[in-house]
N, C-alpha and C positions, 0 to 999 in steps of 0.2 A: 504494500500500500504506500509506503514511504517513497519508493521509486516512482510510482505513478504520480504522486504529488509533485515530485521534483521534475519529472518530464512535463507536467502541466505548467510548471513555472518556467521551464525552458521555452515552451511554446507560446506563452502569454507575453505579448509585447510589453506589458507593464512591468513584468518581473524578469524578463529574458536576460537583460544585461547582468544583473546580480547573480542569477542562477548560472549563467554561463561562466562567470568569474569563479563561482564555486566549483563547477565542473572542471575548469582548468586547474584550480588549486588541488583538487582531489586526484586528478588523473595525470598531471604533468610529469611528476617523477616516475611513477610506474610505467607510463607509456614511453617515456624517454628510454628507460632501461630495456623495455621490450623492443623498441625500434633499434636501439644501439646493438642489441644482441643479433639483430638481423643484418644491419648495414655495416656494423663494426666501427665506422668512423664517427667521431664526435660531431663534427660540423655537419655531416650528412644526416646524422640522427636529429640534430636541431632543425634542419630544413624539413625533414619528413614529419617531425612532430608538429611544426607550424602548419604544414599542408594538411595534416590529419585534423587539427582543430578547425581549420577553415572548412574542410569537407564536412565535418560533424555539424558545424554551425549552419552551413548551407543546406544540409539534408536532414536536419532534425525533424522537419515536417513529414519526412518519409518513414521515420521510425514507427513501426507498427506495434511494438511491444510484444512481438512473438518470441523474442529472446530477451535476456537481461540487457540493460543499457551498457554494462561493462562489456559483454560479449560483442555487441554491435560496434562499440567504439574500438575495441581491440581488432575486430575484423577489418575495419577501415584502416587502422594503423598498419596491420599486417599487409594488407593489399597495397597500401601506399609504399611501404618499405620494399616489397618485392618488385613493384613497378619501378621504383627508383633505381634499384640495383640493376634490373634488366635494361633500363634506358641508359644508365651510366656505362654499362658494359658495351652496349651497342654503339654509343658515341665514341668509345675508345677503340672499337673494332676488336674486342676480345670477348671471350665467353664469360658468363657469370662466375663460373668456377675459377677462372684465372683472376677475375676481379677480387673474389673472396680471398684467394690465396695471397694476392698482393697486399690486401689489407691485413691479413693475419701476419704476414712477414713484417709489417710496419708496427705491429702492436707495441713492441718493446720501446720504440721511440715516441709513442703516443703519450703525451703528458696527462691525458684524461684516463689512461688505463692504469689501474693500480694492482694488477696481477703480477705474479712471480713467474719463474721459468716453467713451473708445472702448469700454470694457467695458459701460458703461451702454447705449450705442447698440446694441451687439451683443445685449444682453439684450432690448432693446425689439424688435429684429428677430426674435429667437427667439420672443418672446411672441405674435407674429402668426402663427406656424406652427400647423398642426393638432397636437393633442396627441401623436400618434404620432411625427410628424417632430421635435417638440421633444425627446422622449425619446431618439430615435435620435441626433440631432445632439449633444445634451448628453453622452450616454454616449460617443460617438466623439470629439468635439472636446475636451471638458473632462476626461474620465476615461480616455480612450484605451483603452476596452474593446474587445476584439477582436470582430469580427462573429460568430464562432462562439460566444463566450460570451454576447453579446447575444441571439443566436438562442435560446439556452436560457433566458435571463432573460425575454425578451419572448414566447417561444413563437411565433416567426416565422422564416421561412426567411431564410438569408443573402442571397439575391438580393433579397428584398423589403426587407431592411434597407439594402442598398447603394443601392437605388432611392430609398428614403425619405431617406437621407442626401444623395444627389445632388440631389434636389428641394429639400431644406431649404437646402443650400448655395447653389443658384441663387436661391432666394427671398431669402435673407439678403444675397447679393451685390447683388441688385436693390434691396432696401431701403436698403442702405448707400450705393449710388451715387446713389440718388434723394434721399436725405436728407443 
């Protein structure tokens, strides 16, 4: 019920600005981390985050309430991040895998990355996964998003997500033991 009231405030011109400021303050940090896990670069994550909030604001009237607001916003953020990666790789004339690998190689020099050598090695292993497995692994491992929420965000069954996560974990374990 509380979410429905909040959505009504977002849609009401009289309360929309205040409600949207609350939405930004509630979602800015977790969405940034979600997007950063996908695009890896801080500046790119900021750009995608801004685009996400613009898209959310422009399309709020299309939100039908069939999923949680959280899931709807995260789906927009995920799609924006994936589109951003694909477009950036295309502009550079490289594959998305090559783009991800180049970002992973630069993590150590990134002033916004606070991980150690083990984290860098983990990110290198993740970069070798297919895109869907990367998404599922990062959402489960780094963000601790529940499979049910992930299912709404990625529009995939819980069973498929569990299988993707399992395969991702096995591939990462293999990479880490071999390297």
